C-alpha angles and dihedrals in degrees: 000000000000130000140148095358092310133099127206110216133183113212134191117203122171091344093308125116129219142165122228134188106217124202132175093272106014146048119210118195106222099177146354107217127219090210136014113312135179141187118262110176147345099200134115094030088295132107108211130194137168124228110197116331103307113025114094119190130191135190119197111233095202126062130310089047112211139163119235132193134201138169116233132182114268087233092056116111107207115222106178144274143267126206090283111015141049116217127210140165123233129186110271114250091214098052125011093211090066135060135217122226111229135172143186132201115254097182 
């Protein structure tokens, strides 16, 4: 994922997973993951990544930098974030061939 001159990258080294925030001249380790993890989004001043199927992590790109954590349904498909909300899709209860757009406040 790329945004605002930075890239969010998931790396695997010696069977261990990690998430890095890459800039032009630096590489910041954001997390070492216990299980497989992958980047999701770099929108809304928030870097997002999933660890496993249901742990969502975020890192605020503006000061003060902080790491956040949420639980999401394993069926949720994350779509991104704005400055205040995180958006995801879930299977529709009325018809399984459709999805419902949902969100929650992260600020």
